[in-house]
C-alpha positions in Angstrom: 115.3 224.7 51.8 116.9 225.2 48.4 115.3 223.4 45.4 117.3 220.5 44.1 117.2 220.0 40.3 118.6 216.5 40.5 116.1 215.5 43.2 113.2 216.8 41.1 114.5 215.3 37.8 115.1 211.9 39.4 111.6 211.9 41.0 109.9 212.9 37.8 111.8 210.3 35.8 110.8 207.6 38.3 107.2 208.6 37.9 107.5 208.2 34.1 109.2 204.8 34.4 106.5 203.7 36.9 103.9 204.5 34.1 106.1 202.6 31.6 106.4 199.7 34.0 102.6 199.5 34.2 102.4 199.5 30.4 105.1 196.8 30.2 103.2 194.6 32.6 100.1 194.9 30.4 102.3 193.6 27.6 103.2 190.6 29.7 106.8 191.7 30.3 107.7 191.1 33.9 111.4 190.4 34.3 113.2 193.3 32.7 110.5 195.8 33.7 111.0 194.8 37.4 114.7 195.4 37.1 114.1 198.7 35.5 111.6 199.7 38.2 114.1 198.8 41.0 117.0 200.7 39.4 115.1 203.9 38.6 113.5 204.2 42.1 117.0 203.7 43.6 118.3 206.8 41.8 116.0 209.1 43.6 116.3 207.3 46.9 120.1 207.7 46.8 119.9 211.3 45.7 117.6 212.0 48.8 120.1 210.2 51.0 123.0 212.2 49.5 121.2 215.5 50.2 120.8 214.5 53.8 124.4 213.3 54.0 126.4 214.0 57.2 129.6 214.8 55.3 131.0 215.6 51.9 132.2 212.1 51.6 128.8 210.7 52.5 127.2 213.0 49.9 129.7 212.0 47.2 129.3 208.3 48.0 125.5 208.4 47.8 125.6 210.4 44.5 128.0 207.8 43.1 125.5 205.1 43.9 122.7 207.2 42.3 124.9 207.5 39.2 125.5 203.8 39.0 121.7 203.2 39.3 121.1 205.7 36.5 123.6 203.7 34.3 121.8 200.5 35.2 118.4 202.1 34.3 119.9 203.1 31.0 121.1 199.5 30.4 117.6 198.0 31.1 116.0 200.6 28.8 118.5 199.9 26.0 118.0 196.2 26.4 114.2 196.5 26.2 114.5 198.7 23.1 117.0 196.4 21.3 115.3 193.1 22.3 112.0 194.3 20.9 110.3 192.1 23.5 107.6 194.9 23.6 107.0 197.2 20.7 107.2 200.5 22.4 109.2 203.7 21.8 111.9 203.7 24.5 113.9 206.5 23.0 112.4 209.3 25.1 113.2 207.3 28.3 116.7 206.6 27.1 117.3 210.3 26.5 116.1 211.2 29.9 118.2 208.4 31.5 121.3 209.7 29.6 120.6 213.2 30.9 120.5 211.9 34.5 123.7 210.0 34.0 125.4 213.1 32.7 124.2 215.3 35.6 125.0 212.7 38.2 128.5 212.0 36.8 129.2 215.7 36.9 128.0 215.9 40.5 130.2 213.0 41.5 133.3 214.4 39.8 132.8 217.8 41.4 132.1 216.2 44.8 135.2 214.0 44.5 137.4 217.0 43.5 136.0 219.0 46.3 136.7 216.2 48.8 140.3 215.9 47.5 140.9 219.6 47.9 139.6 219.5 51.5 142.0 216.7 52.3 145.0 218.5 50.9 
């Protein structure tokens, strides 16, 4: 089976956020960190579902959901950073999240264009 860059990147990013989540819990931050954990793990789950999609439309739909989850993850990270509820450096996580958003957005656009060409 061919190696999937987005699958690997989303998995590795989730592992990093899981470690961050543990750190946030140690600092008594439970609400935003839980939202962050849910959104980041959903990215990889939807990427995996997309890769097992039964059609191009199914693939595009799951990747679009992964893209939305990546944007939500970015939102929670930015909120944690700006609120300063916990004094941690969130910038590396924000940069990784932005990278995932760019990659997933590109995949969604390409998939959508491919689906449109197939219909015409």
